[in-house]
C-alpha positions in Angstrom: 51.1 2.5 -32.7 48.9 5.6 -33.5 47.6 7.8 -31.2 44.2 6.3 -32.1 45.0 3.0 -31.6 46.4 3.6 -28.2 43.4 5.1 -27.0 41.6 1.8 -28.1 44.2 -0.3 -26.4 43.6 1.5 -23.2 39.7 1.5 -24.1 40.1 -2.3 -23.7 42.4 -2.9 -20.4 41.5 0.2 -18.2 38.6 -2.0 -16.2 40.9 -4.8 -15.8 43.4 -2.6 -14.0 40.0 -1.6 -11.5 40.6 -3.0 -7.7 38.5 -5.7 -7.2 36.2 -3.9 -4.5 34.9 -1.6 -7.3 34.2 -4.4 -9.5 32.4 -6.0 -6.9 30.7 -2.6 -6.8 30.0 -2.8 -10.7 28.7 -6.5 -10.5 26.5 -5.5 -7.6 24.9 -3.0 -9.6 23.9 -5.7 -12.6 21.3 -8.0 -12.2 22.6 -11.3 -10.7 22.0 -13.5 -14.5 23.5 -10.8 -16.2 26.8 -10.4 -13.8 26.8 -14.3 -13.9 28.2 -13.7 -18.0 30.7 -11.7 -16.7 32.7 -15.4 -15.5 33.8 -16.2 -19.1 35.7 -13.0 -19.9 38.6 -14.2 -18.1 39.9 -16.1 -15.3 40.3 -13.0 -13.3 36.5 -12.6 -13.7 35.6 -16.3 -13.1 34.6 -16.1 -9.4 34.0 -12.3 -9.4 30.2 -12.2 -9.6 30.8 -14.8 -6.5 31.9 -12.3 -4.0 29.4 -9.5 -4.7 27.3 -8.8 -1.8 23.8 -9.2 -3.7 22.0 -12.2 -4.7 18.6 -11.5 -6.8 17.0 -14.2 -8.5 14.1 -16.0 -9.4 13.3 -19.8 -10.1 11.9 -18.8 -13.4 14.9 -18.1 -14.8 16.5 -21.3 -14.1 15.7 -24.9 -16.3 14.4 -26.4 -12.9 14.5 -26.7 -9.1 17.6 -28.3 -8.7 19.7 -26.1 -10.2 18.6 -23.0 -9.2 18.9 -24.9 -5.7 22.8 -25.5 -6.7 23.1 -22.2 -7.9 22.3 -20.3 -4.6 24.0 -22.5 -2.6 27.1 -22.2 -4.3 26.9 -18.7 -3.8 26.3 -18.5 -0.2 28.7 -21.0 0.5 31.6 -19.2 -1.4 32.9 -16.6 0.7 31.0 -17.4 4.1 33.2 -15.0 5.7 32.0 -11.6 3.8 29.4 -9.5 4.2 25.9 -10.0 2.4 23.9 -6.5 1.7 20.8 -8.2 0.1 19.3 -11.6 -0.7 16.1 -11.6 -3.0 14.6 -15.0 -3.7 11.3 -16.0 -6.0 10.5 -19.8 -6.3 7.9 -22.4 -6.1 8.4 -26.0 -6.2 5.8 -28.5 -7.4 4.8 -31.8 -5.9 7.6 -33.9 -7.7 10.6 -31.7 -7.0 13.2 -33.3 -4.8 12.6 -32.3 -1.1 16.1 -33.4 -0.7 17.7 -30.3 -2.5 14.7 -27.3 -0.7 17.4 -25.9 1.3 15.7 -22.1 2.1 16.1 -22.7 6.1 20.1 -23.2 5.4 19.9 -20.5 3.2 18.4 -18.2 5.5 21.1 -19.1 8.4 24.1 -18.9 5.9 22.2 -15.1 5.3 22.2 -14.5 8.9 25.9 -15.6 9.5 26.9 -13.3 6.7 25.1 -10.5 8.6 22.3 -10.1 6.0 21.0 -6.6 5.6 18.2 -7.0 3.2 16.3 -10.1 2.7 13.5 -10.9 0.5 11.9 -14.5 0.2 8.7 -15.1 -1.9 8.2 -18.8 -1.4 5.1 -20.3 -3.2 5.2 -23.8 -2.9 2.6 -26.7 -3.2 0.2 -26.7 -0.3 2.6 -25.8 2.2 4.8 -23.2 4.0 8.6 -23.7 4.9 9.4 -22.4 8.6 11.4 -19.8 9.1 14.4 -20.4 11.3 15.0 -18.7 14.8 18.3 -17.2 13.6 16.3 -14.8 11.6 14.1 -13.4 14.5 17.5 -12.7 16.3 19.6 -11.0 13.2 21.3 -8.0 14.6 21.9 -6.5 11.1 19.2 -6.9 9.3 17.5 -3.3 8.3 14.7 -4.6 5.9 12.8 -7.8 5.5 10.2 -9.2 3.1 8.2 -12.3 3.7 5.9 -14.2 0.9 4.1 -17.3 1.8 6.1 -18.5 4.3 5.4 -19.8 8.2 6.5 -18.1 11.4 6.3 -19.8 14.7 6.4 -18.6 18.2 9.8 -18.2 20.2 10.6 -17.2 23.6 13.6 -14.9 22.1 13.1 -12.3 19.5 15.1 -9.3 18.4 15.3 -7.8 15.3 17.3 -4.2 17.1 18.0 -2.5 13.3 15.1 -3.4 11.5 13.4 -0.7 9.7 11.3 -1.7 7.1 9.1 -5.0 7.4 6.6 -6.4 5.0 4.8 -9.8 5.2 2.4 -11.1 2.8 0.2 -14.0 3.1 1.8 -16.1 5.7 1.5 -18.3 8.0 1.8 -17.8 11.9 1.4 -20.1 14.7 -0.8 -18.0 17.0 -1.7 -14.4 16.9 1.0 -13.1 19.3 3.6 -14.5 17.1 2.7 -11.5 14.6 2.4 -9.3 17.7 5.7 -10.3 19.6 7.3 -9.8 16.2 6.4 -6.2 15.2 7.4 -5.5 19.3 10.4 -6.8 18.6 11.8 -4.1 16.4 12.9 -1.1 18.2 13.9 1.0 15.5 11.1 -0.1 12.8 9.5 2.8 10.6 7.8 1.1 7.9 5.3 -1.6 8.4 3.1 -3.8 6.0 1.0 -6.6 6.8 -1.0 -8.4 4.0 -3.3 -11.5 5.3 -6.0 -13.5 4.1 -9.2 -15.2 6.0 -7.3 -18.6 5.9 -4.5 -17.4 8.3 -4.5 -17.7 11.9 -4.0 -14.0 12.3 -7.8 -12.8 13.2 -7.2 -10.1 15.9 -4.0 -8.3 14.9 -2.3 -5.7 17.5 0.2 -3.3 16.5 2.4 -1.9 18.9 5.2 0.3 18.2 6.7 3.8 19.4 8.9 4.4 15.9 6.2 3.5 13.4 5.8 5.9 10.9 4.2 4.1 8.1 1.6 1.4 8.3 -0.4 -0.1 5.5 -2.9 -2.9 6.8 -4.5 -5.5 4.2 -7.0 -8.3 4.4 -8.9 -9.7 1.7 -11.3 -12.3 1.7 -12.5 -12.4 -1.9 -10.1 -15.3 -2.5 -10.1 -17.4 0.4 -11.3 -21.2 0.9 -14.2 -20.0 3.3 -16.2 -17.3 4.1 -16.0 -16.2 7.9 -18.6 -13.5 8.7 -17.3 -13.9 12.5 -17.4 -10.9 14.6 -13.5 -12.0 15.9 -11.5 -10.1 13.2 -10.3 -7.0 14.6 -7.3 -4.7 13.8 -5.5 -2.7 16.9 -3.4 0.1 16.5 -1.0 1.7 19.0 1.5 3.7 17.1 1.9 7.4 18.3 4.0 8.3 15.6 2.2 7.7 12.4 2.4 9.6 9.4 0.5 7.4 7.0 -2.0 4.5 7.6 -3.4 2.8 5.1 -6.4 0.5 5.5 -8.0 -1.9 3.2 -10.1 -4.7 4.6 -13.4 -6.2 3.9 -13.6 -8.8 7.0 -12.3 -7.0 10.6 -15.5 -6.2 12.3 -13.5 -3.6 14.5 -10.6 -1.0 13.9 -9.5 0.4 17.1 -6.2 3.3 17.4 -5.5 4.0 20.9 -3.2 6.7 20.2 -5.1 9.5 18.2 -3.2 10.3 14.5 -1.5 13.5 14.3 -2.3 16.4 12.8 0.2 15.7 9.8 -0.9 12.3 9.3 -2.3 10.9 6.2 -4.9 7.9 5.9 -6.2 5.8 3.4 -9.1 3.9 4.3 -11.1 1.0 2.4 -13.1 -1.3 5.0 -16.6 -2.6 5.3 -16.7 -3.7 9.0 -17.4 -7.3 7.3 -21.3 -5.8 6.6 -22.7 -7.8 3.9 -25.6 -5.2 3.5 -25.3 -1.8 4.2 -29.1 -0.7 3.9 -30.2 -3.6 5.9 -30.0 -2.4 9.5 -30.3 -4.8 12.0 -28.9 -5.4 15.6 -25.9 -7.1 13.9 -25.5 -4.3 11.4 -26.2 -1.8 14.6 -23.5 -3.3 16.1 -21.1 -3.2 13.2 -21.8 0.4 12.8 -20.7 1.3 16.7 -17.2 0.4 15.3 -17.4 3.6 12.8 -17.4 5.7 15.4 -14.1 4.3 16.9 -12.2 4.1 13.7 -13.7 8.1 12.9 -12.4 8.9 16.1 -9.0 7.5 16.0 -8.6 9.6 12.6 -10.3 12.8 13.2 -6.9 14.7 14.0 -5.8 14.1 10.5 -4.9 16.4 7.9 -5.4 14.2 4.5 -7.8 11.1 4.0 -8.9 9.1 1.2 -11.9 6.9 1.7 -13.3 4.3 -0.6 -16.9 4.3 -2.2 -17.8 1.3 0.7 -16.7 3.1 3.6 -18.1 6.5 2.7 -22.0 4.5 2.5 -21.3 3.2 5.6 -20.0 5.9 7.6 -23.0 8.1 6.0 -25.6 5.3 7.2 -23.9 5.5 10.5 -24.5 9.1 10.6 -28.4 8.2 10.8 -28.0 6.9 14.3 -24.9 9.1 15.4 -23.1 12.0 14.7 -19.5 11.9 13.3 -16.6 13.9 15.0 -15.3 16.9 13.9 -12.2 17.1 11.8 -10.7 20.2 13.0 -7.2 19.6 10.8 -8.6 18.0 7.6 -7.8 20.3 4.7 -7.5 17.4 1.7 -10.4 14.6 1.6 -10.5 12.4 -1.6 -13.3 9.5 -2.0 -15.4 8.0 -5.0 -19.6 7.9 -5.1 -22.5 7.9 -7.3 -23.2 11.5 -8.3 -26.8 10.9 -6.7 -25.0 10.0 -2.7 -23.5 13.4 -2.9 -27.3 14.4 -2.2 -27.8 11.8 -0.1 -24.9 11.7 2.5 -21.7 13.5 1.2 -23.0 17.0 2.1 -23.8 16.3 5.4 -20.7 14.2 5.6 -18.9 17.7 4.7 -19.9 19.4 8.0 -17.4 17.8 10.0 -14.4 19.2 8.1 -15.0 23.1 9.0 -11.0 23.6 7.4 -11.5 21.6 4.5 -9.4 23.5 2.0 -9.0 20.3 -1.3 -11.9 18.0 -2.2 -11.2 15.4 -4.8 -14.5 13.8 -6.1 -14.3 10.3 -8.4 -17.7 10.0 -9.6 -19.1 6.8 -11.1 -22.5 6.4 -13.1 -26.2 7.2 -11.7 -28.0 5.0 -10.1 -31.3 6.7 -11.0 -32.1 9.8 -11.8 -34.2 12.5 -9.5 -33.6 16.2 -9.1 -30.2 17.4 -8.0 -31.7 20.4 -6.0 -28.8 20.5 -3.2 -29.8 23.0 -0.3 -27.6 22.1 2.1 -24.7 24.2 2.3 -21.6 22.6 4.3 -19.7 25.7 6.5 -15.8 24.6 4.6 -17.7 25.4 1.3 -17.9 29.3 2.4 -14.9 30.0 4.0 -12.0 27.2 3.5 -12.6 25.3 0.4 -9.9 26.3 -2.4 -9.6 23.7 -4.8 -12.2 20.7 -6.2 -11.5 18.1 -8.5 -14.2 16.2 -10.3 -13.7 13.3 -12.3 -16.1 11.4 -14.4 -15.5 8.5 -16.3 -17.8 9.7 -19.7 -20.2 12.3 -21.1 -23.2 9.8 -21.3 -26.1 9.6 -19.5 -25.9 11.3 -15.9 -24.1 14.3 -17.3 -26.9 16.9 -16.5 -26.7 16.0 -13.0 -22.9 16.4 -13.0 -23.2 20.1 -14.4 -26.1 20.5 -11.7 -23.5 19.5 -9.0 -21.0 21.7 -10.9 -23.3 24.9 -11.0 -23.9 24.5 -7.2 -20.1 24.4 -6.1 -19.4 27.5 -8.0 -22.2 28.9 -6.7 -21.2 28.1 -3.6 -17.7 28.1 -2.6 -17.2 31.6 -1.5 -13.1 31.5 -1.6 -12.7 29.1 -4.6 -9.3 28.9 -6.4 -9.6 26.5 -8.6 -12.1 23.9 -10.1 -10.9 21.1 -12.2 -13.5 18.6 -14.0 -11.6 15.9 -15.3 -14.1 14.0 -18.3 -13.8 11.5 -20.9 -15.9 12.7 -23.9 -16.2 10.0 -27.0 -16.9 13.1 -29.2 -15.7 17.0 -29.2 -19.0 17.9 -29.7 -20.2 16.7 -26.2 -17.0 18.0 -24.7 -17.7 21.6 -26.6 -21.4 21.7 -24.9 -19.8 20.7 -22.0 -17.2 23.1 -21.5 -20.1 26.2 -23.1 -22.8 24.9 -20.4 -19.8 25.5 -17.7 -18.5 29.1 -18.6 -22.3 30.2 -18.3 -22.5 29.1 -15.0 -22.1 32.1 -11.9 -19.1 32.0 -10.2 -19.2 32.9 -6.2 -15.4 33.5 -6.4 -13.8 36.3 -8.9 -10.5 34.7 -8.4 -11.7 31.2 -9.5 -9.9 29.4 -12.5 -11.9 26.8 -14.3 -10.4 24.1 -16.1 -11.7 20.8 -18.0 -9.3 18.3 -18.9 -9.7 15.0 -20.9 -9.1 12.1 -19.1 -7.1 10.4 -21.4 -4.4 13.6 -21.5 -4.1 13.1 -17.9 
């Protein structure tokens, strides 16, 4: 046999000389449906995929629910004594599916017995949610848990000693306490995401954890079955170790942060305090505006904050009645607003950030045209602001007001190092006109670099 033939022969057979544990690892790195296809290679490969520690399946890859159910059961029951690293199931069931073949509860119980570490379930049933078994609440090996469209009941005994990451989305809970107790039963929890809608039972969400460093809470009422304008929707957070907090909530009226966030924390806030019309100030809206101060006090020590246009407007309306707390550690602020709001509100808000270094503004359209003379000069513009970025969707109507704002910033930011203007101009001539005008502006900081970037080039 030639040397070339020997090499080819060796290349064909070398994988069969690998030990089974290494083959399990190789198969684990493949999508499950790909790993299954290796069963036709030889008798040795026939059952190898069944011994891998990972199962990742979507019912869309199967002709019907019965086939999907049979496949999952076969995998989980094949080697019950081996440990299971990850189980990920995404499926839906229609009304005409055979209930007797539905085995989610038993699948989870088997996974717990096999010392599951990572569990993800996306269970989109028709007008019902599958109840999670008690064994899941007592799983000692679980490290990450993701549940979508399931039901969680109340149990006296809960213990998830190794759970570090938990993502709960649009689930049903017996009571508010179920979710609170579930979170509290995770002594090493580091990352938590809770996505709710107003059709659920949890109106008062309490998050208490000493180990949590990342928290994202979402409550969206836009797709609910009914509108709930009640004032009993609240969020309470007691997590002194938080480094990142994201609030996206158009329903809750009150946000209480018991332990103020640390100076190294980052927050992203998009909340409306369930205020329907922020410009119609009455007794009810005034009561809800008072909740603004509670939230701002809770995040006043952070260094990085992103706030939505809606939240900014509510804060600025609140400033007409109460002062905003000082943010002494804040060095980066990002928000979205109409250009006219810059004069009406944002400059006043910036007075609360004496040490701000970076300001990112995503500018929307022009509500009305008026003189953009800006007289107020916040302290941070003259002492600390080094980087400013303005993003404008186009060079159309309102560009004159944008340029007035640019001129104001360049003339009043004394220590500015870089100014970036992001534009989407339909014509090169428009962009050239903007650049020419920009270069004529006087800059107060000799070290400032001006950069004009087309949005499509980002």
